[in-house]
N, C-alpha and C positions, 0 to 999 in steps of 0.2 A: 229381309232377314226373316227366317221362320219364328214363330211363337215359342218361346221356350217353354218346356214343362215346368211349371213353378209349383207343383203340388210338394207338400211335405210329406213323404213316404211313412215317417212315423206316426202320423195322424191316422192314416188308412190302416195300418196295422193295429194300433190300438183300437179303432172303432170295431174291428173284425174281431176283438177279444182276445187277440194273440199276444202270448208274453214275449215281450221285446228284452233283448240284452244289450247293455252298452259298456263304454269304459270311461274311467275318469281320467282325463289327460292333464298332467301337470308338467310335462317335459317340453323343452322348446322344439324339438325336433318334429316336424311335420310327417317324418316317416312312421310314426307311431299311429297317426290316423289312416295313412295309407295301409298299413298292415291291418288295422282294424277293418278298413273296408274290403280288403282282400280275403279276410277271414269269416266274413259274414256278420258282423255286428250289426245292430239295427240302428245305434246311436253312439255319439260319443257327447262328452261334456268337457268343454275346455275350460279350465278353471283359473279363472282370474281374480277370485278373491282371497286365495292364499298363494304363496310363491312369487315367482317373478315374471310370469307370463304377461306380455301386454298386448295391444291391439295388433302390432306387426306381426307377432307369433300366431294370434287368432286367424289372421288372413292367410298365412302359410297353411295351417290345419285346414282351412276350408278349401283352400285351392287343391289339397291332397286327396279331398273327397269329392272333387267334382266329377260328375259322370258316373256316380256310384249309387247304391240304393241307401247309402249311410246318411243319417240326419245328424247335423252337427248343432249341437246345444252350446250355449255359453253360460256359464255362471259368471254374471257381471259382479265387479268388485263391490258395488253399492247400487241401491235401487234409486238412481237419479237420471235425470233426462239425458244427459251427456253419455253415461255409460249404455243405456238402453238403446239410444239412437245409434251408437257408433257400432254397437254388435250386430245390430238389425241391418244398417247399411252396408256393412261388409258381407251380408249374406247369410247370418245365421238362421237356421230353421226355428229357433225359439231361444228364450232365455230361462235361467233359474235365477231367482231372487233370493239372496241371502236375508235372512233375519226379519222375515215378514211374519208380523205379530197382530196384524188387526187387518179388516176388511178395507178400511179407508187407506193403507200402505198399498195394499193390492190393487184397488180401484186407480190409485195415482199410476202406478205401474202399466196398468192397462191403458190410461191415457197417453204416456209416453209412447206405448209400442203400437197404437192404431192411429190410423190416418183418420181425419174428420170425414163423417160427423160423429163417429165413435170415440175419437181422441184428438191429439193435438200433435202427432208426429209431423215433421216437415218433410216435404219433397226434397230429393236429392238424386243427382245423376250418378250414384255410386254403384259399387259392384253387385248390389242385390238387384239393381234394376239393369243389370248388364251394361254398366257405363251409359245409362240414359237409352240405350237401343230398345228396352222393353219396358220402358217407364210405365206406359198405360196399363200393359198386362200385369206388371208387378204390383202397382197401387190397387188394381182390380182384386188381386189375389191374396195380398199380405194381410188383411185384416182377418181373414179366415185361417190362412194355413200357417201364420207364425203362432208359435206356441208361448204362452206367459206362463211360467210355473214356479209357484212359490215353495220354498224351502221351509218346511215346518220344523222348527229346531228350538223353539224357546218355550218355556211355561206359559207365557203371554198368547202365543199361537195356539197352545192348547187349550187355554180357557176361551178363546176366541174362535175355535173351530168351526162352530156352526156359521158364524157370519162370514168366515172367510170362504167356507165353501158354497155360500149363497152369491158371490160375486160374478156378476154375467160374464159369460165368456170363458169361465174356467174350465179346462179340459183335463188338468192332471195336477197332483201335488206330489213334492218328494220329501220324504221325511229323513232328519238327520238325527239318529239316536244318541251319538256322543254329544252333541251340543245340547240336545234336549235333557240328557241327563245332567250335563253341567249346570244348565239352567236351575235345575233342581237341587244343585249342590253335591252331586255326585261326580267328582272329578277323574278325569282320565279314565272313563270306562265307557264300554260301548253301550250298555243299556243297564243303568242303574236301577234300584228297586223300584217297581212298579212302572218303569218306563215302557217296558215290552208290552204290558197290558193296555197302557195308554195309547201306543201307536196302534195296536189291533181295534181299539174303540175308534180312533178317529179314521182308520183305513175303512171300517164298515161304514161310517157315515158317509166318507167319500163315495164308496161303492153304490151306495143307495142313490146317491145324487147322479150316478153315471159317470163320476169323474175318476180317473184312473190314478191308483196310487204306485208311487215310486220309492225304491230303497236300495242300498247298496247290499248285496250277498256276501256273505264272509267265507263261503264254500259250498260244495255241492249239497250238503246235508240241510245248511241253512237257506240256500237258494229254492230247494224243494219247499221247505216249510213255508218260505214266503210267497211262493206260487200258490200253495194251498190255502193261504190267507187272503188271496186275491190281488197280489201284487202283479202289475202286467210290464211294469218298468224296472227292471232288475239291473243295477250296475254290478259288474263282475270284479270289482275293486278298481284301483287306480294302476296306472302304467308302472309306477315305481313301486306299488306294492307287488304287482306280478312279478316285477324283476327281482325285488328282494326276497320273495317266497322262493323263487328258484335257486337264488344264491343260498339262502338258508339251507335248503336241502342238501345242495351240494357241500356245503362246509360242514354241516352236521355228520353228513355220511363220511367226509373225508378225515375231519380232525375230531369229531365228536364234541364240538362246541355248540350246544344247543342255543341258539339265539332266540331272543324274546320275539314272540310272534307279532307281526304287523296287524294293525286294525283291518287293513285293506289286503 
């Protein structure tokens, strides 16, 4: 068997300074990921924290991206050893960690995601290792190529951002404006008072350390603003959000009933 290419395309793109574009995946159908690969997205994030997606759904999305230049990330439901291990064993290029608020939490996640001596991840002949056929090559590459990305979405994370950004091996962080706003008491808004400035502050700290910041863009103007702020991982919303946006445009045009705008 030829040694497979186990590099993570997203890492190379980010190291080059390129802005990368992704899609948040919330639907079961792997066709969504296949379309993202066909249309030139750089990454998708399979969301297991919210909604109904399970590891069988993740597997199908990963298979849909096979052979493409699309990196598949998984937002695990919780930062626990079983969630991290299963997502990586299935072949995810990286994991997004919800509700990280301290360096200690992030360091624990890195231990779950790294093989010894950097961590405590166990070896298994699963899909990531090509069912054991590329076990040696995968283990040699995984500690470098697998991305561990904390979601910065709480007031605690904001207070502890310097320590979080100091965690060894950290390459990217992703900001969640709505949850960050809620943690400050601003409910059901995208960026409450002061949150936009706080995100820019944390983004600048990340960039100074060579860490890539990521965020969801809410439209072309917002995406252009985020790029100017230094964001290099920009989500173009979610699959459901994109569908809802198109449906709203049709129905507003046809029936004049302007529906409330979705966040994504």
